[in-house]
VEXDREN-2710 file (C-alpha; in Angstrom, 1 decimal):
% VEXDREN-2710
k/r/px/py/pz
1/MET/5.9/111.0/37.2
2/LYS/9.5/112.1/36.7
3/HIS/10.2/109.2/34.4
4/ALA/7.3/110.3/32.2
5/VAL/8.6/113.8/32.0
6/CYS/12.1/112.6/31.1
7/PHE/10.7/110.3/28.4
8/ILE/8.8/113.2/26.8
9/LEU/11.8/115.5/26.9
10/LEU/14.0/112.8/25.3
11/ALA/11.5/112.2/22.5
12/THR/11.1/115.9/21.9
13/SER/14.9/116.5/21.7
14/CYS/15.2/113.6/19.1
15/VAL/12.5/115.2/16.9
16/VAL/14.1/118.6/17.1
17/GLY/17.5/117.3/16.4
18/CYS/16.3/115.5/13.2
19/ALA/14.7/118.7/12.0
20/GLN/17.8/120.7/12.7
21/ARG/19.9/118.2/10.8
22/ARG/17.5/118.4/7.8
23/HIS/17.6/122.2/8.0
24/GLY/21.4/122.1/8.2
25/VAL/21.5/120.0/5.0
26/ARG/19.3/122.4/3.2
27/ALA/21.4/125.4/4.4
28/VAL/24.6/123.7/3.1
29/SER/23.0/122.8/-0.2
30/HIS/22.0/126.5/-0.7
31/GLY/25.4/127.7/0.3
32/GLU/27.5/125.5/-2.0
33/PRO/27.8/125.9/-5.8
34/HIS/25.0/124.0/-7.6
35/LEU/25.8/122.1/-10.8
36/GLN/23.0/121.4/-13.2
37/ILE/23.6/119.4/-16.3
38/ASN/21.1/119.2/-19.1
39/VAL/21.8/116.4/-21.6
40/HIS/20.0/116.0/-24.9
41/ARG/20.8/112.5/-25.9
42/SER/21.4/111.9/-29.6
43/GLU/20.7/108.7/-31.6
44/ASP/24.3/107.6/-30.8
45/SER/23.1/106.6/-27.3
46/ARG/21.5/103.5/-28.8
47/SER/25.0/102.1/-29.6
48/GLU/25.8/102.4/-25.9
49/GLY/23.1/100.0/-24.9
50/LEU/20.7/102.7/-23.7
51/SER/17.0/102.0/-24.1
52/THR/15.1/104.4/-26.3
53/THR/11.4/105.4/-26.2
54/ALA/9.2/107.9/-27.9
55/SER/10.5/110.5/-25.5
56/ASP/14.1/109.6/-26.5
57/GLU/13.2/110.2/-30.1
58/PHE/11.8/113.6/-29.1
59/HIS/15.1/114.6/-27.5
60/ALA/17.1/113.1/-30.4
61/ALA/15.3/115.4/-32.8
62/ASP/17.4/118.2/-31.4
63/SER/21.1/118.4/-32.1
64/SER/23.2/116.6/-29.5
65/LEU/23.8/119.2/-26.9
66/VAL/25.3/119.1/-23.5
67/THR/25.2/122.3/-21.4
68/ALA/26.4/122.8/-17.9
69/VAL/25.2/125.7/-15.8
70/VAL/27.0/126.5/-12.6
71/ALA/24.8/128.5/-10.2
72/GLN/27.1/130.1/-7.5
73/PRO/25.9/132.4/-4.8
74/GLU/27.4/135.9/-4.4
75/SER/30.7/135.9/-2.6
76/VAL/33.1/138.5/-1.4
77/ILE/36.9/138.8/-1.8
78/LYS/38.8/138.5/1.4
79/CYS/41.7/140.9/1.8
80/SER/44.9/139.9/3.4
81/ASP/43.8/141.2/6.7
82/GLY/40.7/139.0/6.6
83/LYS/38.2/141.8/6.0
84/SER/35.6/141.7/3.3
85/SER/36.1/144.0/0.3
86/GLY/32.3/144.1/-0.4
87/TRP/32.7/143.2/-4.1
88/GLN/31.6/140.0/-5.8
89/SER/34.4/137.7/-6.8
90/THR/35.7/138.0/-10.4
91/ALA/35.0/134.4/-11.0
92/SER/31.3/134.9/-10.0
93/LEU/30.9/137.9/-12.2
94/GLN/32.5/136.1/-15.1
95/ALA/30.3/133.0/-14.6
96/ALA/27.2/135.3/-14.6
97/LYS/28.3/136.9/-17.9
98/ASN/29.0/133.5/-19.4
99/ARG/25.5/132.2/-18.4
100/GLU/23.9/135.3/-19.9
101/ARG/25.9/135.0/-23.1
102/GLN/25.2/131.2/-23.4
103/GLY/21.4/131.8/-22.8
104/SER/21.4/134.5/-25.5
105/VAL/23.3/132.2/-27.9
106/ARG/20.9/129.2/-27.3
107/GLN/17.9/131.5/-27.8
108/ALA/19.3/132.9/-31.0
109/GLU/20.2/129.4/-32.3
110/HIS/16.5/128.4/-32.4
111/ARG/15.6/131.6/-34.2
112/GLU/18.4/131.2/-36.8
113/LEU/17.9/127.5/-37.4
114/ALA/15.4/128.2/-40.2
115/PHE/18.1/130.4/-41.9
116/ALA/20.8/127.6/-41.8
117/GLU/20.3/126.6/-45.4
118/THR/19.4/129.6/-47.7
119/VAL/19.5/130.2/-51.4
120/PRO/19.4/133.5/-53.2
121/PRO/16.0/135.1/-53.7
122/ASP/14.0/134.4/-56.8
123/PRO/15.0/136.8/-59.6
124/LEU/11.4/137.4/-60.4
125/LEU/10.8/138.9/-56.9
126/PRO/13.7/141.3/-56.5
127/ALA/11.6/144.0/-54.7
128/ARG/10.8/141.7/-51.7
129/GLY/14.4/140.8/-51.0
130/LEU/13.5/137.6/-49.2
131/GLN/15.7/134.7/-48.4
132/ALA/14.6/131.1/-48.9
133/THR/14.6/128.3/-46.4
134/LYS/14.4/124.6/-46.9
135/LEU/11.9/122.1/-45.5
136/ASP/14.3/120.2/-43.3
137/SER/15.4/123.4/-41.5
138/LEU/11.8/124.2/-40.7
139/GLU/11.2/120.6/-39.5
140/GLN/14.2/120.8/-37.1
141/LEU/13.0/124.1/-35.8
142/ALA/9.5/122.8/-35.3
143/LEU/10.7/119.8/-33.4
144/ALA/12.8/122.0/-31.1
145/THR/10.3/124.8/-30.4
146/ASN/6.7/123.6/-30.9
147/PRO/5.1/123.8/-27.5
148/THR/2.8/120.8/-27.9
149/LEU/5.8/118.4/-28.0
150/ALA/7.1/119.8/-24.7
151/GLU/3.6/119.6/-23.3
152/LEU/3.3/115.9/-24.1
153/GLN/6.8/115.2/-23.0
154/ALA/5.7/116.5/-19.6
155/ASP/2.7/114.2/-19.7
156/VAL/5.1/111.3/-20.3
157/ASP/7.2/112.3/-17.3
158/ALA/4.0/112.6/-15.2
159/ALA/2.9/109.1/-16.2
160/LYS/6.4/107.8/-15.2
161/GLY/6.1/109.5/-11.9
162/ARG/2.6/107.9/-11.4
163/TRP/4.1/104.5/-12.2
164/LEU/6.7/105.0/-9.5
165/GLN/4.3/106.2/-6.9
166/VAL/1.6/103.4/-7.2
167/GLY/4.2/100.7/-6.5
168/LEU/5.6/102.2/-3.2
169/LYS/4.9/100.4/0.0
170/PRO/3.0/102.3/2.8
171/ASN/5.1/104.1/5.3
172/PRO/5.3/102.8/8.9
173/VAL/3.5/104.9/11.5
174/ALA/5.1/105.8/14.9
175/LEU/2.9/106.5/17.9
176/LEU/3.6/107.9/21.4
177/SER/1.2/106.5/24.0
178/ILE/0.7/107.8/27.5
179/GLN/-2.2/106.3/29.5
180/GLU/-3.6/106.6/33.0
181/ILE/-2.0/109.9/33.7
182/GLY/-2.6/110.9/37.3
183/ASN/-4.0/107.5/38.3
184/GLU/-3.2/107.1/42.0
185/ARG/-0.8/110.0/41.7
186/SER/1.3/108.2/39.2
187/ALA/2.3/108.8/35.6
188/GLY/0.6/105.5/34.6
189/GLN/1.7/103.7/31.5
190/TYR/3.7/105.3/28.6
191/GLY/5.6/104.0/25.6
192/VAL/6.1/103.9/21.8
193/GLN/4.3/101.9/19.2
194/ILE/5.0/101.1/15.5
195/ARG/2.3/100.3/13.0
196/GLN/2.8/98.9/9.6
197/GLU/0.3/98.0/6.9
198/PHE/1.2/95.1/4.6
199/VAL/-0.3/95.1/1.1
200/MET/-1.4/91.7/0.1
201/ALA/-2.2/89.8/-3.2
202/SER/0.6/91.6/-5.1
203/LYS/-1.5/94.7/-5.4
204/LEU/1.5/97.0/-5.8
205/ASP/2.8/95.0/-8.7
206/LEU/-0.6/95.1/-10.4
207/ASN/-0.7/98.8/-9.9
208/ARG/2.6/99.2/-11.7
209/ASN/1.6/96.8/-14.5
210/ALA/-1.4/98.9/-15.2
211/ALA/0.6/102.2/-14.9
212/VAL/3.4/101.1/-17.3
213/TRP/0.8/100.7/-20.1
214/ARG/-0.4/104.2/-19.3
215/VAL/3.2/105.4/-19.8
216/LYS/3.4/103.5/-23.2
217/GLN/0.0/105.1/-24.2
218/VAL/1.3/108.6/-23.5
219/GLU/4.5/107.8/-25.3
220/GLN/2.5/106.8/-28.4
221/GLN/0.5/110.1/-28.1
222/LEU/3.8/111.9/-28.1
223/ALA/4.9/110.0/-31.2
224/ALA/1.6/110.9/-32.9
225/GLN/2.0/114.6/-32.0
226/ARG/5.5/114.6/-33.5
227/LEU/4.0/113.3/-36.7
228/ARG/1.2/115.9/-36.5
229/VAL/3.8/118.7/-36.2
230/LEU/5.9/117.4/-39.1
231/THR/2.8/116.9/-41.3
232/ASP/1.6/120.4/-40.6
233/VAL/5.0/121.9/-41.4
234/ARG/5.1/120.0/-44.7
235/ARG/1.6/120.8/-45.7
236/VAL/2.0/124.5/-45.0
237/PHE/5.4/124.5/-46.6
238/TYR/4.1/123.1/-49.9
239/ALA/1.1/125.5/-49.7
240/ALA/3.5/128.4/-49.3
241/LEU/5.6/127.0/-52.2
242/VAL/2.5/126.9/-54.4
243/ALA/1.5/130.4/-53.4
244/GLN/5.1/131.6/-54.2
245/GLU/4.8/130.0/-57.7
246/ARG/1.4/131.6/-58.1
247/LEU/2.9/135.0/-57.3
248/VAL/5.6/134.4/-59.9
249/VAL/3.0/133.6/-62.6
250/ALA/0.9/136.6/-61.5
251/ASN/4.0/138.9/-61.7
252/ALA/4.8/137.6/-65.2
253/LEU/1.2/138.0/-66.2
254/GLN/1.1/141.6/-64.9
255/GLY/4.3/142.4/-66.8
256/ILE/2.8/141.1/-70.0
257/ALA/-0.4/142.9/-69.3
258/GLN/1.4/146.2/-68.9
259/GLU/3.2/145.7/-72.1
260/SER/-0.1/144.9/-73.8
261/VAL/-1.5/148.2/-72.6
262/GLU/1.4/150.1/-74.1
263/LYS/1.1/148.2/-77.3
264/ALA/-2.7/148.7/-77.4
265/LYS/-2.1/152.5/-77.1
266/GLU/0.0/152.3/-80.2
267/LEU/-2.5/150.1/-82.1
268/ILE/-5.4/152.4/-81.7
269/LYS/-3.4/155.1/-83.5
270/PHE/-3.5/152.8/-86.6
271/GLN/-7.3/152.4/-86.8
272/GLU/-7.5/149.5/-84.3
273/PRO/-10.8/149.6/-82.3
274/ALA/-10.7/151.2/-78.9
275/THR/-11.9/147.9/-77.4
276/VAL/-8.3/146.6/-77.8
277/LEU/-7.0/149.2/-75.3
278/THR/-10.0/148.6/-73.0
279/GLN/-9.5/144.9/-72.9
280/ALA/-5.8/145.3/-72.3
281/GLU/-6.4/147.6/-69.4
282/ILE/-8.9/145.1/-68.0
283/GLU/-6.4/142.4/-68.2
284/ALA/-3.8/144.6/-66.5
285/GLU/-6.2/145.3/-63.6
286/LEU/-7.0/141.6/-63.3
287/ALA/-3.3/140.8/-63.2
288/ALA/-2.8/143.4/-60.4
289/VAL/-5.6/141.8/-58.4
290/LEU/-3.9/138.4/-58.7
291/VAL/-0.6/139.8/-57.6
292/ASP/-2.2/141.4/-54.5
293/ASN/-4.1/138.2/-53.7
294/PHE/-1.2/135.9/-54.1
295/THR/1.1/138.3/-52.1
296/THR/-1.4/138.2/-49.2
297/GLN/-1.7/134.5/-49.6
298/GLN/2.0/133.9/-49.4
299/GLU/2.3/136.0/-46.3
300/ALA/-0.6/134.2/-44.7
301/HIS/0.9/130.8/-45.4
302/TRP/4.2/132.0/-43.8
303/ARG/2.4/133.2/-40.7
304/ARG/0.7/129.8/-40.4
305/LEU/4.1/128.1/-40.9
306/ALA/5.7/130.3/-38.2
307/ALA/2.9/129.4/-35.8
308/VAL/3.3/125.6/-36.4
309/VAL/7.0/125.9/-36.1
310/GLY/6.5/127.6/-32.7
311/VAL/8.2/130.9/-33.5
312/PRO/5.4/133.3/-34.3
313/ASP/7.7/136.3/-35.0
314/LEU/9.8/134.4/-37.6
315/PRO/10.7/136.9/-40.4
316/LEU/9.0/136.5/-43.7
317/GLN/11.0/134.4/-46.2
318/GLN/10.6/132.4/-49.4
319/VAL/10.7/128.7/-49.3
320/ASP/13.1/126.6/-51.3
321/GLY/11.6/123.5/-52.9
322/GLN/10.5/121.8/-56.2
323/LEU/7.0/121.4/-57.4
324/SER/6.2/118.7/-59.9
325/THR/3.7/115.9/-60.5
326/ASP/6.4/113.4/-59.5
327/ALA/4.9/112.8/-56.1
328/PRO/5.6/109.4/-54.3
329/LYS/3.4/106.7/-55.8
330/VAL/0.7/105.6/-53.4
331/VAL/-1.2/102.3/-53.6
332/TRP/-4.4/101.9/-51.7
333/GLU/-3.9/98.4/-50.3
334/GLN/-0.3/99.1/-49.2
335/THR/-1.3/102.4/-47.6
336/VAL/-4.1/100.9/-45.6
337/GLU/-1.8/98.2/-44.3
338/ARG/0.9/100.7/-43.4
339/VAL/-1.6/102.8/-41.5
340/ARG/-2.9/99.9/-39.5
341/ARG/0.7/98.7/-38.8
342/GLU/2.4/102.0/-37.9
343/SER/-0.3/104.4/-36.7
344/PRO/0.5/105.7/-33.2
345/GLU/-3.3/106.3/-32.7
346/ILE/-3.9/102.5/-33.0
347/ALA/-0.9/101.8/-30.8
348/ALA/-2.2/104.2/-28.1
349/ALA/-5.6/102.6/-28.2
350/ALA/-4.1/99.1/-27.9
351/ALA/-2.0/100.3/-24.9
352/GLU/-5.3/101.4/-23.3
353/VAL/-6.7/97.9/-23.8
354/GLU/-3.7/96.4/-21.9
355/ARG/-3.9/99.0/-19.2
356/SER/-7.7/98.3/-18.7
357/ARG/-7.0/94.5/-18.5
358/TRP/-4.4/95.0/-15.8
359/ALA/-6.8/97.3/-14.0
360/LEU/-9.4/94.5/-14.1
361/HIS/-6.8/92.1/-12.5
362/ARG/-6.2/94.8/-9.8
363/ALA/-10.0/95.1/-9.2
364/ASP/-10.3/91.3/-8.7
365/VAL/-7.8/91.3/-5.8
366/GLU/-9.1/94.5/-4.2
367/SER/-11.3/92.5/-1.8
368/THR/-8.2/90.7/-0.4
369/PRO/-7.7/92.6/2.8
370/ASN/-4.4/94.2/3.8
371/VAL/-2.9/93.2/7.2
372/THR/-1.9/95.9/9.7
373/LEU/0.5/95.0/12.5
374/GLN/1.1/97.2/15.5
375/THR/3.7/96.6/18.2
376/GLY/5.0/98.7/21.1
377/VAL/7.1/98.9/24.3
378/PHE/5.6/100.4/27.5
379/TYR/6.6/101.1/31.0
380/ASP/4.3/101.0/34.0
381/ASP/5.3/103.7/36.4
382/LEU/3.2/102.2/39.2
383/SER/4.7/98.8/39.2
384/SER/8.0/99.9/37.6
385/ASP/7.6/97.0/35.1
386/PRO/8.3/97.2/31.3
387/PHE/6.0/95.4/29.0
388/SER/5.2/95.0/25.3
389/MET/2.2/94.7/23.0
390/LEU/1.4/93.2/19.6
391/GLN/-1.8/93.9/17.6
392/MET/-3.0/92.7/14.2
393/SER/-6.0/94.0/12.3
394/MET/-7.6/93.4/8.9
395/PRO/-11.0/94.3/7.3
396/LEU/-13.4/91.5/6.7
397/PRO/-14.8/91.5/3.1
398/ILE/-18.3/90.5/4.0
399/ASN/-20.5/93.2/2.5
400/ASP/-18.0/95.0/0.2
401/TRP/-15.8/92.7/-1.9
402/ASN/-15.4/95.3/-4.7
403/GLN/-18.2/93.9/-6.8
404/GLY/-19.0/97.3/-8.3
405/GLY/-15.3/98.0/-9.1
406/ILE/-15.0/94.7/-10.9
407/ALA/-18.0/95.3/-13.0
408/GLU/-16.7/98.8/-13.9
409/ALA/-13.3/97.4/-14.8
410/GLN/-14.9/94.7/-17.0
411/ALA/-17.0/97.3/-18.9
412/LYS/-13.9/99.5/-19.4
413/VAL/-12.0/96.5/-21.0
414/ILE/-14.9/96.0/-23.5
415/ALA/-15.0/99.8/-24.2
416/ALA/-11.2/99.9/-24.8
417/GLU/-11.4/96.9/-27.2
418/GLN/-14.2/98.5/-29.2
419/PHE/-12.3/101.8/-29.3
420/VAL/-9.4/100.1/-31.1
421/GLN/-11.8/99.0/-33.8
422/ARG/-13.4/102.4/-34.0
423/VAL/-9.9/104.0/-34.5
424/GLU/-9.1/101.6/-37.3
425/LEU/-12.4/102.3/-39.1
426/SER/-12.0/106.0/-38.6
427/LEU/-8.5/105.9/-40.1
428/GLN/-9.8/104.0/-43.1
429/GLN/-12.6/106.5/-43.6
430/ARG/-10.2/109.5/-43.4
431/LEU/-7.7/107.7/-45.7
432/ALA/-10.5/107.1/-48.3
433/SER/-11.1/110.9/-48.5
434/VAL/-7.4/111.8/-48.7
435/TYR/-6.7/109.0/-51.2
436/GLN/-9.5/110.3/-53.4
437/GLN/-8.0/113.8/-53.3
438/TYR/-4.6/112.3/-54.1
439/GLU/-5.8/110.4/-57.1
440/GLN/-7.8/113.2/-58.6
441/ALA/-5.1/115.8/-58.1
442/ARG/-2.4/113.5/-59.5
443/LYS/-4.4/112.8/-62.7
444/GLN/-5.4/116.4/-63.0
445/ALA/-1.8/117.7/-62.5
446/LEU/-0.5/115.1/-65.0
447/ARG/-3.1/116.1/-67.6
448/TYR/-2.3/119.8/-67.2
449/GLU/1.4/119.2/-67.4
450/THR/1.4/116.9/-70.4
451/THR/-1.5/118.2/-72.4
452/ILE/-3.3/121.3/-71.4
453/LEU/-0.4/123.6/-70.7
454/ARG/1.4/122.5/-73.9
455/LYS/-1.7/123.2/-76.0
456/ALA/-2.4/126.5/-74.2
457/ARG/1.2/127.5/-74.9
458/LYS/1.0/126.4/-78.5
459/ASN/-2.3/128.3/-78.9
460/LEU/-0.7/131.5/-77.5
461/ASP/2.3/131.2/-79.9
462/LEU/-0.1/130.6/-82.9
463/ASN/-2.2/133.6/-82.0
464/ARG/0.9/135.8/-81.8
465/GLN/2.1/134.5/-85.2
466/SER/-1.4/135.1/-86.7
467/TYR/-1.5/138.6/-85.3
468/ASP/2.0/139.3/-86.6
469/SER/0.9/138.2/-90.1
470/GLY/-2.2/140.3/-89.9
471/GLN/-4.6/137.4/-89.9
472/SER/-6.2/138.0/-86.4
473/SER/-6.7/140.8/-84.0
474/TYR/-4.8/141.6/-80.8
475/LEU/-7.8/140.6/-78.7
476/ALA/-7.2/137.0/-79.7
477/VAL/-3.7/137.3/-78.4
478/LEU/-5.0/138.6/-75.1
479/THR/-7.5/135.8/-74.8
480/ALA/-4.9/133.2/-75.5
481/GLN/-2.6/134.8/-72.9
482/ARG/-5.4/134.7/-70.3
483/SER/-6.2/131.0/-71.1
484/TYR/-2.5/130.1/-70.7
485/SER/-2.2/131.9/-67.4
486/GLN/-5.4/130.3/-66.1
487/ALA/-4.2/126.9/-67.1
488/HIS/-0.9/127.5/-65.3
489/LEU/-2.7/128.6/-62.1
490/ALA/-5.0/125.5/-62.3
491/TRP/-2.0/123.3/-62.6
492/LEU/-0.5/124.9/-59.5
493/ASN/-3.9/124.3/-57.7
494/SER/-3.8/120.6/-58.6
495/LEU/-0.2/120.4/-57.3
496/ASP/-1.3/122.0/-54.1
497/GLN/-3.9/119.3/-53.6
498/LEU/-1.5/116.5/-54.7
499/TRP/1.2/117.3/-52.2
500/SER/-1.2/118.1/-49.4
501/ALA/-2.7/114.6/-49.8
502/THR/0.7/113.0/-50.2
503/VAL/2.0/114.6/-47.0
504/GLN/-1.0/113.6/-45.1
505/MET/-0.7/109.9/-46.1
506/GLU/3.0/109.9/-45.3
507/GLY/2.2/111.4/-41.9
508/LEU/-0.3/108.6/-41.2
509/LEU/-3.3/111.0/-41.5
510/LEU/-2.1/113.0/-38.4
511/SER/-2.4/116.8/-38.6
512/ASP/-3.7/119.9/-36.8
513/SER/-1.0/119.8/-34.2
514/LEU/-2.2/123.0/-32.5
515/GLN/-5.8/122.0/-32.1
END
């Protein structure tokens, strides 16, 4: 019996000692300074032989930045007599100030990124006092702060963790066995056993082969989301640029309308009909309505842009860009081929096909039983003899040989293959609508720019000359002015549709990043 007690005490002391050592390691790690380095790798890492994935591209979208944060616990200054002064060390206080200052600077950098490239405000809008920002600054800010990209990057990291986990071997199991306690006033038999399960038929390798395609699938989803963010930023940017130009036209029209009211007041003094003043006042009110509408529209587009960028409180600004009918030339056949070849949606669907095929291979070998070996060393207190044991076990696949799992995996392979075709057809359907919008808007914008606007302008000049020569009334001048302004606004509308469609096709039809 005393041998059994000694054996139990010895095993207990070993377990407690291991726990104390682990606790001691944690205590030391908490007591020592902790160095954490966050590295955002730039595209230069490719020249150093480092492999890059969609997640690398996501980090490379930021500027190359290396920050080191030293977290040091509070410490006290020892005086010459060995007593504590009760104050934190100067180095610790300075490190805390530096960390706070660096955090504020990094937070401000994201906010000020959109102001990196500014131009003076439009002279036609002096009252608003707005700066202008360029498209590339907004794109960089969006890639750095849009929350959906960080969300999908976390999904990539989770998939990589899953890949690591499914390939790990089972842990061995340790057992303490005490039998026949008190049999004939003896401790009986006691000893230790080790049990280990051996995974057969390369199941762990098949697990990782399936999991790696899940990682690739999520990486393609991250690449697709990056395109969605950029497409949304570009679409709203051009919409804001069009709204800005509309406001310029409306302000100019309002100025002309106010001058027309003053001139009409003078004309009615010289026997002109009162309808001249009434019509001029109507035109002035309509112009004021346009100014209000386009001002609200410009602010709404900026709020949308701030939301897509990921900084909802971004101060209102103008946007700096050029509007013209000289959009990139798009050909249907080439665009369809490019979408099929480069679309991350198709790549993600193809990765799911490969993952499902490896899952089918894994289901095929599921019925192959794993082998469990168990061995141990015992001591018989009654006979004072040591002895050992060896045991092997495995399930017999008689009733369950995973026939249902195999059938499920086969069906998922078929579904994944059909999903690829559905994605391709869906992309072509969406492309047809966007391409139609592009063609109509391009032709319409070109016709307005080359024909309608020139004729409307010429008609306005002729009516002014006719009025100055006394051959027509001032109402004809107002009508010509209204026609010219309406044609100008219609031209801007067609440019809005043109650039929206162009940006969507350049972004492989990926948009609505916040949905």
